[in-house]
Backbone of each chain as ProteinMPNN parsed JSONL, in Angstrom:
{"seq_chain_A": "TQLLEQSPQFLSIQEGENLTVYCNSSSVFSSLQWYRQEPGEGPVLLVTVVTGGEVKKLKRLTFQFGDARKDSSLHITAAQPGDTGLYLCAGAGISGGSNYKLTFGKGTLLTVNP", "coords_chain_A": {"N_chain_A": [[0.443, -1.323, 0.275], [0.647, 2.069, -1.078], [1.693, 5.21, 0.75], [1.137, 7.607, 0.526], [-0.395, 9.061, -1.941], [-0.55, 9.759, -5.795], [-2.065, 11.596, -7.713], [-3.502, 12.777, -11.05], [-1.06, 10.213, -12.636], [-0.038, 10.783, -15.227], [-0.17, 13.033, -16.843], [-0.636, 14.966, -19.755], [-0.104, 18.302, -21.27], [-1.691, 21.299, -23.222], [0.673, 24.755, -23.324], [0.185, 27.11, -21.387], [-2.083, 25.91, -20.44], [-3.498, 25.429, -17.178], [-2.746, 23.863, -14.532], [-3.604, 20.797, -11.444], [-1.65, 19.169, -9.865], [-2.534, 15.927, -7.054], [-1.817, 15.056, -3.851], [-2.186, 12.695, -1.875], [-3.241, 11.475, 1.541], [-3.844, 8.662, 4.174], [-2.791, 9.088, 6.862], [-1.565, 11.384, 8.335], [1.181, 14.147, 8.44], [4.631, 15.285, 9.372], [5.362, 17.427, 7.973], [5.214, 17.655, 4.616], [7.058, 18.012, 1.7], [7.418, 19.482, -2.095], [8.527, 18.496, -4.995], [10.64, 18.5, -7.808], [11.61, 16.182, -10.493], [13.777, 15.489, -13.852], [14.853, 13.912, -16.342], [17.627, 12.023, -16.313], [18.512, 13.408, -13.668], [18.719, 14.312, -10.428], [15.893, 14.833, -7.739], [14.835, 17.702, -6.821], [14.109, 19.888, -4.963], [11.347, 21.814, -4.386], [9.578, 22.972, -2.506], [8.645, 23.456, 0.945], [5.816, 22.307, 2.919], [4.897, 23.55, 6.188], [2.708, 23.455, 7.864], [-0.563, 22.867, 8.966], [-2.858, 23.734, 6.203], [-1.657, 25.716, 5.068], [-0.343, 28.318, 2.553], [1.897, 28.618, -0.369], [3.973, 30.312, -2.313], [5.134, 30.013, -5.845], [6.0, 31.627, -8.276], [4.964, 30.501, -10.734], [3.844, 28.493, -9.668], [2.028, 27.035, -6.922], [1.474, 25.787, -3.827], [-0.905, 24.092, -1.828], [-1.143, 22.539, 1.615], [-2.854, 20.768, 3.14], [-5.546, 20.84, 5.777], [-5.781, 19.313, 7.478], [-3.587, 18.288, 7.667], [-2.918, 15.85, 5.871], [-3.187, 15.898, 3.138], [-1.932, 17.16, -0.291], [-1.642, 19.477, -2.753], [-0.678, 20.846, -5.45], [-0.823, 23.701, -7.978], [-0.738, 24.672, -11.094], [-0.126, 27.661, -13.012], [-0.76, 29.119, -16.293], [1.392, 27.076, -18.042], [4.34, 25.958, -18.753], [6.767, 24.722, -21.588], [8.985, 23.936, -19.932], [8.306, 23.559, -17.764], [7.905, 20.627, -17.83], [8.495, 17.753, -16.494], [9.281, 15.104, -13.788], [7.079, 15.487, -11.379], [7.247, 15.428, -7.343], [5.961, 14.254, -4.231], [6.573, 14.568, -1.259], [6.245, 13.308, 1.737], [7.309, 13.978, 6.538], [7.468, 12.55, 9.167], [5.527, 10.48, 9.301], [2.563, 10.165, 10.729], [2.765, 10.713, 13.327], [5.784, 9.846, 13.432], [9.015, 8.585, 12.668], [11.078, 11.699, 12.124], [12.905, 11.452, 10.794], [12.729, 10.556, 7.926], [11.803, 10.82, 4.547], [8.682, 9.955, 3.236], [7.718, 9.219, -0.189], [5.633, 9.908, -2.488], [4.81, 8.384, -5.844], [4.463, 9.804, -7.998], [3.815, 13.243, -10.155], [4.065, 12.384, -14.008], [4.579, 15.104, -15.872], [4.044, 17.199, -18.508], [3.833, 19.168, -20.621], [3.327, 20.898, -23.995], [4.556, 22.272, -26.573]], "CA_chain_A": [[0.276, -0.151, -0.268], [1.024, 3.007, -1.162], [1.341, 5.821, 1.852], [0.998, 8.63, -0.329], [-0.581, 8.332, -3.521], [-0.504, 11.008, -6.088], [-2.78, 11.9, -9.053], [-2.946, 12.031, -11.618], [0.334, 9.849, -13.044], [0.717, 11.094, -16.065], [-0.99, 14.28, -17.798], [-0.193, 15.915, -20.928], [-1.37, 19.442, -21.784], [-0.906, 22.619, -23.847], [1.189, 25.311, -22.783], [-0.921, 28.323, -21.337], [-3.145, 25.74, -19.943], [-3.926, 25.598, -15.712], [-2.727, 22.394, -13.723], [-3.155, 20.805, -10.293], [-2.199, 17.337, -9.308], [-2.764, 15.959, -5.772], [-1.3, 14.243, -3.135], [-3.623, 12.285, -0.25], [-2.69, 10.318, 2.205], [-4.766, 8.506, 5.364], [-1.855, 9.406, 7.6], [-0.655, 12.785, 9.302], [2.549, 14.639, 7.884], [4.662, 17.12, 10.103], [5.418, 17.884, 6.533], [5.96, 17.469, 3.189], [7.711, 18.07, 0.225], [7.672, 18.652, -3.597], [9.783, 17.912, -5.579], [10.86, 18.385, -9.244], [12.152, 15.546, -11.332], [14.102, 16.208, -14.626], [15.308, 13.088, -17.014], [18.715, 12.072, -16.045], [19.157, 14.138, -12.711], [18.136, 13.55, -9.186], [15.039, 15.547, -7.109], [15.42, 18.975, -6.916], [13.35, 20.998, -4.307], [10.475, 23.152, -5.039], [8.285, 23.863, -1.253], [8.336, 22.075, 2.195], [5.291, 22.933, 3.665], [4.198, 22.798, 7.442], [1.339, 24.043, 8.766], [-2.211, 22.851, 8.006], [-4.083, 25.258, 5.811], [-0.258, 26.581, 4.65], [-0.25, 28.175, 1.101], [2.704, 28.762, -1.054], [3.476, 30.546, -3.967], [6.521, 30.26, -5.83], [6.107, 31.977, -9.334], [3.853, 30.05, -11.507], [3.304, 27.487, -8.785], [1.208, 27.315, -5.923], [0.861, 24.872, -3.137], [-1.332, 23.753, -0.397], [-1.131, 21.704, 2.458], [-4.308, 20.512, 3.442], [-5.982, 21.609, 6.843], [-5.669, 17.925, 8.087], [-2.032, 17.84, 7.541], [-3.273, 14.872, 4.97], [-2.854, 16.041, 1.965], [-1.0, 19.019, -0.495], [-1.608, 19.912, -3.958], [0.505, 21.824, -6.427], [-1.067, 24.162, -8.962], [0.098, 25.348, -12.219], [-0.443, 28.568, -13.981], [-0.018, 29.301, -17.545], [2.088, 25.951, -17.618], [5.355, 26.279, -19.659], [7.522, 24.159, -21.637], [9.865, 24.363, -19.028], [7.581, 23.2, -16.697], [7.955, 19.246, -18.231], [9.051, 17.12, -15.35], [8.256, 14.045, -12.902], [6.551, 15.826, -9.715], [7.086, 13.967, -6.338], [5.478, 15.025, -3.283], [7.531, 13.392, 0.225], [6.579, 13.595, 3.578], [7.887, 13.843, 6.659], [6.917, 12.701, 10.514], [3.693, 10.42, 9.295], [1.594, 9.364, 12.09], [4.705, 11.494, 14.19], [6.641, 8.646, 14.045], [9.887, 9.612, 12.29], [10.736, 13.017, 10.83], [14.557, 11.774, 10.001], [12.638, 9.721, 6.964], [10.365, 10.877, 3.597], [7.686, 8.669, 2.23], [7.831, 9.722, -1.369], [4.546, 9.133, -3.964], [5.18, 7.794, -7.144], [4.925, 10.988, -9.102], [3.0, 12.868, -11.811], [4.779, 12.802, -14.667], [4.145, 16.481, -16.818], [3.673, 16.573, -20.804], [3.66, 20.465, -21.442], [3.835, 20.845, -25.316], [4.642, 24.448, -27.293]], "C_chain_A": [[0.939, 1.125, -0.156], [0.83, 4.885, 0.153], [1.117, 7.487, 0.946], [0.629, 8.585, -1.692], [-1.265, 10.276, -3.944], [-1.297, 10.703, -7.444], [-3.005, 13.046, -10.129], [-1.522, 11.37, -12.056], [1.057, 10.396, -13.823], [-0.002, 12.349, -16.023], [-0.044, 15.393, -18.505], [-1.145, 16.926, -21.03], [-0.552, 20.347, -22.412], [-0.227, 23.548, -22.99], [-0.182, 26.382, -23.219], [-1.818, 27.895, -20.641], [-2.895, 25.472, -17.628], [-3.886, 24.066, -15.476], [-2.943, 22.324, -12.753], [-3.042, 19.518, -10.43], [-2.297, 17.218, -7.609], [-1.639, 14.602, -4.931], [-1.982, 13.561, -1.815], [-2.665, 11.128, 0.028], [-3.634, 10.004, 3.028], [-3.601, 8.914, 6.646], [-1.52, 11.232, 7.598], [0.522, 12.805, 8.836], [2.798, 15.495, 8.82], [4.906, 17.993, 9.215], [5.69, 17.695, 5.24], [6.575, 18.477, 2.336], [7.512, 18.286, -1.252], [8.495, 19.177, -4.098], [9.839, 17.861, -7.33], [11.667, 17.43, -9.935], [13.013, 16.015, -12.732], [14.632, 14.505, -15.371], [16.841, 13.39, -17.023], [19.648, 12.521, -15.019], [18.282, 13.773, -11.745], [16.36, 14.444, -9.042], [15.104, 16.613, -7.234], [13.831, 19.415, -5.902], [12.78, 21.943, -4.291], [10.119, 23.729, -3.621], [9.23, 22.778, -0.227], [7.096, 23.28, 2.634], [5.142, 22.247, 5.173], [2.878, 22.788, 8.703], [0.367, 23.687, 8.69], [-2.379, 24.034, 7.737], [-2.521, 25.958, 5.216], [-0.523, 26.863, 3.181], [1.182, 28.304, 1.028], [2.905, 29.042, -1.831], [4.487, 30.969, -4.697], [6.784, 30.099, -7.503], [4.663, 31.37, -10.005], [2.773, 29.342, -10.372], [3.117, 27.435, -7.418], [0.765, 26.072, -4.966], [0.243, 24.983, -1.934], [-1.432, 22.95, 1.071], [-2.155, 21.543, 2.694], [-4.252, 20.916, 5.333], [-5.514, 20.468, 7.786], [-4.307, 17.711, 8.339], [-1.587, 16.184, 6.838], [-2.868, 14.724, 3.458], [-2.54, 17.195, 1.21], [-1.41, 18.91, -1.986], [-0.836, 21.069, -4.222], [-0.644, 23.094, -7.891], [-0.11, 25.275, -10.128], [-0.392, 26.253, -13.027], [-0.009, 28.361, -15.051], [1.558, 28.155, -17.742], [2.971, 26.327, -19.221], [5.99, 25.073, -19.892], [7.899, 23.405, -20.599], [9.406, 23.329, -17.643], [7.57, 20.949, -16.658], [8.852, 18.621, -17.067], [8.049, 15.789, -14.414], [8.185, 15.114, -11.591], [6.332, 15.376, -8.639], [6.97, 14.736, -5.006], [6.184, 14.045, -2.154], [7.025, 13.97, 1.44], [6.876, 13.193, 4.667], [7.24, 13.408, 8.58], [5.71, 11.719, 10.609], [3.525, 9.234, 10.494], [2.287, 9.644, 13.563], [5.254, 10.046, 14.054], [8.225, 9.823, 13.187], [10.065, 11.027, 11.748], [12.056, 12.825, 10.41], [14.083, 10.713, 8.505], [12.225, 10.55, 5.927], [10.307, 9.55, 2.951], [7.955, 9.627, 0.795], [6.21, 8.931, -2.1], [4.792, 8.24, -5.133], [5.231, 8.728, -7.344], [3.64, 11.404, -9.624], [3.969, 13.263, -12.774], [3.845, 13.796, -15.541], [4.602, 16.658, -17.752], [3.937, 18.274, -20.649], [4.141, 20.439, -22.983], [3.339, 22.421, -26.173], [3.043, 24.129, -28.185]], "O_chain_A": [[1.74, 1.323, 0.757], [-0.237, 5.499, 0.17], [0.863, 8.399, 1.733], [1.363, 8.07, -2.535], [-1.809, 11.218, -3.367], [-1.129, 9.682, -8.111], [-2.62, 14.192, -9.898], [-0.616, 12.154, -11.774], [2.258, 10.631, -13.687], [-0.462, 12.647, -14.921], [0.791, 16.216, -18.13], [-2.372, 16.846, -20.966], [0.676, 20.425, -22.38], [-0.41, 23.321, -21.794], [-0.947, 26.562, -24.167], [-2.553, 28.698, -20.066], [-1.756, 25.404, -17.166], [-4.636, 23.224, -15.969], [-2.775, 23.412, -12.202], [-3.883, 18.759, -10.911], [-2.165, 18.224, -6.912], [-0.998, 13.648, -5.374], [-2.193, 14.229, -0.803], [-1.896, 10.369, -0.563], [-4.562, 10.813, 2.993], [-4.296, 8.96, 7.662], [-1.29, 11.973, 6.642], [1.123, 11.738, 8.707], [1.982, 16.301, 9.267], [4.759, 19.198, 9.419], [6.893, 17.564, 5.015], [6.461, 19.697, 2.458], [7.409, 17.218, -1.855], [9.146, 20.17, -3.773], [9.05, 17.17, -7.973], [12.788, 17.923, -10.057], [12.945, 17.242, -12.787], [14.793, 13.771, -14.396], [17.366, 14.414, -17.46], [20.869, 12.369, -15.017], [17.277, 13.093, -11.95], [15.698, 14.646, -10.06], [15.748, 16.739, -8.275], [12.684, 19.183, -6.284], [13.355, 23.027, -4.198], [10.328, 24.933, -3.467], [10.026, 21.86, -0.426], [7.199, 24.505, 2.698], [5.201, 21.05, 5.452], [2.473, 22.33, 9.771], [-0.116, 24.518, 7.921], [-2.232, 25.062, 8.399], [-2.722, 27.138, 4.928], [-0.888, 25.923, 2.475], [1.839, 28.166, 2.06], [2.332, 28.433, -2.734], [4.929, 32.1, -4.489], [7.365, 29.171, -8.066], [3.53, 31.782, -9.757], [1.562, 29.482, -10.2], [4.045, 27.79, -6.692], [-0.214, 25.4, -5.289], [0.627, 25.752, -1.052], [-2.6, 23.179, 1.382], [-2.767, 22.558, 2.361], [-3.243, 21.183, 5.986], [-4.89, 20.744, 8.811], [-3.937, 16.947, 9.231], [-0.571, 15.52, 7.042], [-2.402, 13.776, 2.826], [-2.751, 18.281, 1.749], [-1.45, 17.714, -2.276], [-0.459, 21.977, -3.482], [-1.041, 22.363, -8.798], [0.73, 26.168, -10.011], [-1.163, 25.822, -13.884], [0.957, 27.613, -15.205], [2.681, 28.617, -17.54], [2.545, 26.742, -20.299], [6.038, 24.243, -18.984], [7.327, 22.359, -20.292], [10.059, 22.635, -16.864], [7.296, 20.223, -15.702], [9.946, 19.133, -16.829], [6.839, 15.571, -14.348], [9.18, 15.449, -10.947], [5.249, 14.799, -8.543], [7.713, 15.67, -4.703], [6.258, 12.827, -2.32], [7.42, 14.997, 1.993], [6.935, 11.963, 4.64], [6.505, 14.26, 9.078], [4.922, 11.803, 11.551], [3.999, 8.172, 10.896], [2.295, 8.95, 14.58], [4.894, 9.203, 14.876], [8.418, 11.037, 13.136], [9.233, 11.486, 10.965], [12.58, 13.713, 9.737], [15.013, 10.103, 7.979], [12.218, 11.635, 6.508], [11.031, 8.672, 2.482], [8.415, 10.762, 0.92], [5.885, 7.744, -2.142], [4.996, 7.069, -4.811], [6.299, 9.143, -6.895], [2.637, 10.695, -9.703], [4.672, 14.257, -12.596], [2.696, 13.516, -15.884], [5.745, 16.249, -17.955], [5.132, 18.124, -20.396], [5.262, 19.995, -23.232], [2.373, 23.176, -26.284], [2.51, 25.026, -28.839]]}, "seq_chain_B": "DSGVTQTPKHLITATGQRVTLRCSPRSGDLSVYWYQQSLDQGLQFLIQYYNGEERAKGNILERFSAQQFPDLHSELNLSSLELGDSALYFCASSVAGLAKNIQYFGAGTRLSVL", "coords_chain_B": {"N_chain_B": [[24.011, 22.129, -10.655], [24.024, 20.019, -8.539], [26.054, 19.814, -6.079], [25.838, 17.361, -4.815], [27.792, 14.467, -5.789], [27.827, 12.025, -7.067], [29.305, 8.684, -7.942], [29.555, 5.504, -9.424], [27.874, 6.405, -12.839], [26.721, 4.666, -14.303], [26.692, 1.254, -14.031], [27.295, -1.677, -14.665], [26.516, -5.088, -14.126], [26.241, -8.441, -13.106], [23.939, -10.815, -11.715], [24.371, -11.868, -8.426], [26.633, -11.105, -7.797], [29.067, -7.768, -6.001], [29.18, -4.779, -5.517], [29.936, -1.35, -5.509], [28.443, 2.054, -4.508], [29.597, 5.29, -4.281], [29.201, 8.69, -2.157], [30.16, 11.772, -2.821], [29.139, 14.093, 0.205], [27.407, 17.472, -0.388], [29.805, 20.241, 0.541], [29.943, 20.47, 3.742], [27.994, 19.231, 4.689], [26.426, 17.612, 7.125], [24.776, 15.274, 6.615], [23.08, 12.714, 5.406], [22.405, 10.893, 2.635], [20.377, 7.462, 1.331], [18.863, 6.664, -1.391], [16.57, 4.411, -3.102], [15.544, 4.462, -6.647], [12.365, 3.444, -8.87], [10.707, 1.757, -11.58], [8.005, 0.428, -10.709], [7.534, 0.183, -7.642], [8.906, 3.484, -7.36], [10.136, 6.183, -5.917], [12.056, 5.191, -3.46], [12.847, 5.484, 0.697], [16.427, 4.071, 2.03], [18.442, 4.775, 4.207], [19.89, 6.856, 6.127], [22.505, 8.824, 7.206], [24.647, 10.581, 9.9], [27.068, 12.353, 10.075], [28.363, 10.438, 10.446], [26.939, 7.764, 11.832], [24.967, 6.023, 11.768], [21.437, 6.823, 11.83], [18.53, 6.48, 10.631], [16.883, 4.167, 9.12], [15.111, 2.574, 6.01], [13.676, 0.598, 3.659], [15.798, -1.002, 3.921], [17.261, -3.942, 2.345], [18.763, -6.106, 3.505], [20.607, -7.677, 2.136], [22.497, -5.637, 1.715], [23.873, -2.538, 2.321], [26.075, 0.156, 4.047], [27.957, 2.673, 5.075], [29.169, 5.604, 6.214], [31.989, 7.491, 5.797], [35.051, 9.289, 8.16], [35.438, 11.881, 6.671], [32.924, 12.335, 5.808], [32.094, 11.802, 3.557], [30.127, 8.869, 1.384], [29.372, 5.587, 1.502], [27.507, 2.749, -0.582], [26.864, -0.444, -0.843], [26.26, -3.464, -2.177], [24.712, -7.054, -2.039], [25.084, -9.946, -3.659], [23.851, -9.649, -6.169], [20.101, -9.052, -7.523], [17.958, -9.703, -10.29], [16.467, -7.892, -9.655], [16.96, -6.136, -8.526], [17.817, -3.993, -9.632], [18.109, -1.03, -10.824], [17.57, 3.089, -10.382], [19.921, 4.129, -7.653], [19.432, 6.637, -5.64], [21.654, 9.219, -3.419], [21.358, 11.574, -1.585], [22.208, 15.303, 0.595], [21.922, 16.942, 3.195], [22.412, 19.694, 5.346], [21.708, 19.219, 8.369], [20.037, 16.682, 9.986], [16.955, 16.368, 9.919], [14.517, 15.011, 7.996], [12.282, 17.368, 7.369], [14.07, 19.409, 6.161], [16.054, 20.703, 3.879], [16.79, 19.047, 1.446], [19.758, 17.932, -0.764], [19.881, 16.106, -3.85], [21.819, 14.269, -5.534], [22.621, 13.634, -9.097], [22.826, 10.536, -9.175], [22.739, 6.766, -9.771], [22.516, 4.529, -12.146], [22.049, 1.119, -12.142], [22.307, -1.48, -14.106], [21.144, -4.852, -13.396], [22.393, -8.094, -14.886]], "CA_chain_B": [[24.393, 21.527, -10.046], [23.356, 20.365, -6.509], [26.642, 19.74, -5.627], [26.405, 15.93, -4.348], [28.41, 13.812, -6.815], [27.495, 10.322, -7.407], [29.628, 7.659, -8.838], [29.539, 5.931, -11.138], [27.19, 6.984, -13.122], [26.865, 4.045, -14.819], [27.63, -0.024, -13.773], [26.332, -2.665, -14.955], [26.875, -6.073, -13.366], [25.486, -9.78, -13.696], [23.373, -11.285, -11.196], [25.481, -12.686, -7.104], [28.126, -9.767, -7.545], [28.638, -7.308, -5.159], [29.139, -3.322, -6.03], [29.639, -0.239, -4.056], [28.131, 2.699, -4.938], [30.034, 6.198, -3.84], [28.55, 10.122, -3.08], [29.899, 12.766, -1.695], [28.276, 15.201, 0.032], [27.796, 18.629, -0.783], [30.703, 21.439, 1.416], [29.881, 21.556, 5.135], [26.406, 18.844, 4.905], [26.315, 15.943, 8.15], [23.7, 13.679, 6.643], [23.601, 12.016, 3.77], [20.494, 9.876, 2.777], [20.548, 6.847, 0.195], [17.373, 6.375, -1.56], [16.649, 3.854, -4.63], [14.439, 4.903, -7.736], [12.589, 1.679, -9.911], [9.588, 2.103, -11.952], [7.444, 0.036, -10.246], [7.927, 1.623, -6.477], [9.227, 5.271, -7.205], [11.582, 6.28, -4.964], [12.163, 4.168, -1.31], [14.128, 5.76, 1.009], [17.046, 3.226, 2.244], [19.288, 4.391, 4.801], [20.357, 8.283, 6.35], [23.714, 8.481, 7.892], [24.304, 11.599, 10.17], [28.463, 12.437, 11.059], [29.418, 9.154, 10.393], [27.05, 7.442, 12.625], [23.279, 6.017, 11.296], [20.604, 7.895, 11.702], [17.475, 6.157, 10.118], [16.26, 3.157, 8.1], [14.005, 2.003, 5.808], [14.134, -0.741, 3.313], [16.705, -1.688, 3.463], [17.25, -5.143, 2.264], [19.907, -7.105, 4.717], [22.091, -7.825, 1.653], [22.564, -3.964, 1.476], [24.8, -2.291, 4.12], [26.09, 1.455, 3.937], [28.673, 3.819, 6.256], [29.828, 6.704, 6.153], [33.477, 7.937, 6.705], [35.745, 10.181, 8.463], [35.673, 12.619, 5.856], [31.211, 12.605, 4.979], [31.105, 10.683, 1.663], [29.217, 7.614, 2.174], [29.656, 4.244, 0.426], [26.604, 2.228, 0.016], [27.476, -1.979, -0.617], [24.903, -4.059, -2.257], [25.385, -7.527, -2.191], [24.279, -11.091, -4.237], [22.675, -8.746, -5.904], [19.244, -10.045, -8.07], [17.918, -8.857, -11.011], [14.898, -7.181, -8.806], [18.366, -4.462, -7.536], [18.206, -2.678, -11.45], [17.382, 0.5, -9.956], [18.537, 4.353, -10.14], [20.052, 5.119, -6.773], [20.006, 8.511, -5.679], [22.558, 10.015, -2.594], [21.164, 13.17, -1.408], [22.693, 15.311, 1.111], [21.726, 17.988, 3.912], [22.949, 20.429, 6.485], [21.033, 18.537, 9.078], [19.57, 15.685, 9.769], [15.773, 16.205, 9.541], [14.133, 15.132, 6.797], [12.464, 18.756, 5.823], [15.372, 20.095, 5.231], [16.111, 20.88, 2.631], [18.234, 17.419, 0.856], [19.975, 18.532, -2.118], [20.414, 15.234, -4.404], [23.033, 13.628, -6.838], [22.613, 12.791, -10.182], [22.024, 9.361, -9.18], [24.062, 5.532, -10.469], [21.571, 3.098, -12.795], [22.352, -0.014, -11.737], [21.406, -2.451, -14.235], [21.33, -6.543, -12.719], [22.095, -8.639, -15.842]], "C_chain_B": [[24.297, 21.15, -8.742], [24.459, 20.382, -5.743], [27.437, 18.31, -4.459], [27.206, 15.108, -5.863], [28.428, 12.158, -6.396], [28.447, 9.278, -8.37], [29.669, 6.36, -8.711], [28.123, 6.077, -11.587], [26.458, 5.676, -13.647], [27.284, 2.325, -14.092], [25.646, -0.743, -14.355], [26.825, -4.356, -14.861], [25.86, -7.237, -13.732], [24.842, -10.464, -12.317], [24.564, -12.244, -9.728], [26.378, -11.815, -7.274], [28.009, -9.126, -6.721], [28.929, -5.945, -5.676], [29.022, -2.395, -4.399], [29.789, 1.075, -4.586], [29.167, 3.924, -3.882], [28.935, 7.419, -3.881], [29.067, 10.56, -1.947], [29.205, 13.599, -1.878], [27.887, 16.473, -0.537], [28.803, 19.01, 0.86], [29.613, 21.455, 2.525], [27.989, 20.676, 5.188], [26.976, 17.566, 5.705], [26.162, 14.965, 7.443], [23.472, 13.541, 5.381], [22.522, 10.365, 3.687], [20.682, 9.294, 1.295], [18.869, 6.477, -0.283], [17.434, 5.456, -3.646], [14.901, 3.615, -5.533], [13.771, 3.442, -8.826], [10.845, 2.215, -10.339], [8.26, 1.681, -10.838], [6.91, 0.937, -8.604], [8.745, 3.054, -6.062], [10.413, 4.759, -6.599], [11.256, 6.243, -3.516], [13.034, 5.226, -0.513], [15.102, 4.269, 1.775], [17.705, 3.177, 4.042], [19.95, 6.405, 5.553], [21.374, 7.972, 7.527], [23.87, 9.671, 8.895], [26.178, 11.598, 10.556], [28.853, 11.554, 10.719], [28.477, 7.863, 11.456], [24.995, 6.894, 11.929], [22.335, 6.343, 11.982], [18.819, 7.265, 11.773], [17.501, 5.249, 8.836], [15.026, 2.764, 7.683], [13.771, 1.002, 5.175], [14.415, -1.028, 2.783], [16.744, -3.013, 3.459], [18.872, -5.532, 2.944], [21.228, -7.469, 3.724], [22.65, -6.166, 1.498], [23.042, -3.209, 2.534], [25.67, -0.604, 3.016], [27.247, 1.859, 5.035], [29.005, 4.873, 5.612], [30.937, 7.661, 6.77], [33.895, 9.303, 7.235], [35.347, 11.68, 8.015], [33.894, 13.342, 5.171], [31.284, 12.168, 3.552], [30.792, 8.956, 1.984], [28.914, 6.788, 1.331], [28.755, 3.608, 0.857], [27.015, 0.618, -1.318], [25.746, -2.142, -0.752], [25.814, -5.37, -3.02], [24.587, -8.589, -2.736], [23.429, -10.594, -4.943], [21.37, -9.537, -7.279], [18.986, -9.243, -9.029], [17.014, -7.427, -10.459], [16.032, -5.937, -8.31], [18.413, -3.505, -8.472], [17.35, -1.835, -11.149], [17.866, 1.561, -10.242], [18.118, 4.081, -8.984], [20.575, 6.351, -6.349], [20.707, 8.566, -4.055], [21.505, 11.357, -2.654], [21.631, 13.663, -0.305], [22.045, 16.8, 1.78], [22.759, 18.653, 4.954], [23.364, 19.395, 7.696], [20.829, 17.754, 9.268], [17.867, 15.825, 10.106], [15.035, 16.264, 8.728], [12.934, 16.397, 5.56], [13.078, 19.389, 5.767], [15.784, 19.672, 4.4], [16.958, 19.866, 1.578], [18.489, 17.804, -0.93], [20.593, 16.863, -2.862], [21.383, 14.722, -5.666], [22.566, 13.47, -7.83], [22.449, 11.343, -10.459], [22.839, 7.829, -10.329], [22.928, 4.551, -10.541], [22.853, 2.16, -12.697], [21.539, -0.771, -12.666], [22.007, -3.95, -13.919], [21.03, -7.466, -13.656], [21.74, -9.962, -15.793]], "O_chain_B": [[24.49, 21.964, -7.84], [24.276, 20.886, -4.634], [28.478, 18.147, -3.822], [26.869, 15.514, -6.975], [29.006, 11.469, -5.555], [28.166, 9.19, -9.565], [29.879, 6.033, -7.543], [27.215, 5.889, -10.777], [25.284, 5.705, -13.275], [28.402, 2.322, -13.577], [24.423, -0.627, -14.423], [27.607, -4.718, -15.74], [24.882, -7.084, -14.463], [25.848, -10.688, -11.644], [25.387, -13.099, -10.057], [27.211, -12.016, -6.391], [26.95, -9.334, -6.127], [28.884, -6.139, -6.891], [28.575, -2.478, -3.255], [30.86, 1.442, -5.069], [29.494, 3.514, -2.769], [28.097, 7.565, -4.771], [28.879, 10.262, -0.767], [28.681, 14.054, -2.895], [28.266, 16.392, -1.705], [28.678, 18.408, 1.927], [28.608, 22.161, 2.451], [26.991, 21.277, 5.584], [27.726, 16.713, 5.23], [26.893, 13.977, 7.379], [23.716, 14.303, 4.446], [22.184, 9.382, 4.347], [20.979, 9.971, 0.31], [17.951, 6.105, 0.447], [17.961, 5.731, -4.724], [13.829, 3.055, -5.299], [14.503, 2.632, -9.395], [10.047, 2.832, -9.634], [7.639, 2.558, -10.239], [6.193, 1.931, -8.483], [9.071, 3.524, -4.971], [11.178, 3.794, -6.607], [10.559, 6.899, -2.742], [13.926, 5.804, -1.134], [14.358, 3.337, 2.082], [17.625, 2.257, 4.856], [20.656, 6.9, 4.674], [21.22, 7.195, 8.47], [22.727, 10.126, 8.845], [26.532, 10.749, 11.375], [30.07, 11.638, 10.551], [29.207, 6.98, 11.906], [24.068, 7.693, 11.798], [22.523, 6.003, 13.15], [18.04, 7.516, 12.693], [18.028, 5.546, 7.764], [14.047, 2.587, 8.409], [13.553, 0.066, 5.944], [14.123, -1.381, 1.641], [16.307, -3.539, 4.482], [19.934, -5.01, 2.603], [22.399, -7.561, 4.092], [23.614, -6.121, 0.734], [22.536, -3.31, 3.652], [25.751, -0.427, 1.8], [27.291, 1.069, 5.978], [29.094, 4.921, 4.386], [30.89, 8.344, 7.792], [33.299, 10.328, 6.904], [35.0, 12.539, 8.826], [33.681, 14.315, 4.449], [30.453, 12.29, 2.652], [31.321, 8.168, 2.768], [28.207, 7.103, 0.374], [28.588, 3.478, 2.07], [27.376, 0.811, -2.479], [24.735, -1.674, -0.229], [26.745, -5.342, -3.825], [23.385, -8.488, -2.492], [22.246, -10.831, -4.698], [21.772, -10.511, -7.916], [19.505, -8.127, -9.012], [17.025, -6.27, -10.881], [15.662, -4.91, -7.741], [18.904, -2.388, -8.309], [16.12, -1.866, -11.191], [19.04, 1.327, -10.527], [16.951, 3.842, -8.672], [21.643, 6.93, -6.547], [20.124, 7.752, -3.338], [21.043, 11.921, -3.647], [21.749, 12.703, 0.457], [21.706, 17.701, 1.012], [23.805, 18.096, 5.287], [24.452, 18.915, 8.015], [21.634, 17.156, 8.554], [17.635, 14.905, 10.891], [14.625, 17.38, 8.41], [12.724, 16.505, 4.352], [12.711, 20.38, 5.136], [15.937, 18.495, 4.072], [17.89, 20.385, 0.964], [17.726, 17.897, -1.891], [21.671, 16.442, -2.444], [21.247, 15.206, -6.789], [21.53, 12.86, -7.562], [22.074, 10.876, -11.535], [23.352, 8.011, -11.433], [22.434, 3.919, -9.608], [24.042, 2.297, -12.987], [20.337, -0.907, -12.44], [23.186, -4.213, -14.156], [19.878, -7.897, -13.711], [21.418, -10.554, -16.823]]}, "name": "protein", "num_of_chains": 2, "seq": "TQLLEQSPQFLSIQEGENLTVYCNSSSVFSSLQWYRQEPGEGPVLLVTVVTGGEVKKLKRLTFQFGDARKDSSLHITAAQPGDTGLYLCAGAGISGGSNYKLTFGKGTLLTVNPDSGVTQTPKHLITATGQRVTLRCSPRSGDLSVYWYQQSLDQGLQFLIQYYNGEERAKGNILERFSAQQFPDLHSELNLSSLELGDSALYFCASSVAGLAKNIQYFGAGTRLSVL"}
């Protein structure tokens, strides 16, 4: 059973469209992170959210942590081809457990076509 | 460039063999994490070291072991290799040891077991 479920698994859109990807769990996390991974490279951290209900913006990307700290979403406005990549969410401190390890979702593979 | 160096980039070996993957963390980072990424399982946390000591363990098989040396570089040893061990292995480093701290990932070692 995957502790963090990401949806959709695959997303192919046209440049300029908006999109939202989701990261859901039945467990509470003390913090949640979003990463982007490009082919042949390791994941790169985009944001960390810690407080339930927290919203963070990074240019055209908006991240939200659910009130109950069990889910998160990533919204991209006016997607560009440079946004193409694998988006991974990762949680720490699951159900009050270790804060030393991250649990990753399987990711959403986003393709933005010009 | 994340500042984390992993060698080798690619490794091809046969079942039953043993290999060693090497990671040099970013300058000043005390913590090293090892992850395995496969298509079916996604990115899985294996083990974390902080300043030479094991701090957290994830889904690491008994055939796998790791260590962090006094100069803070780390090695992941994989023995009695099986076909299912074929995957991307990532090392990440961070200044401190909490999972919510920014982790910088290397470019990975692609292991193919034939």
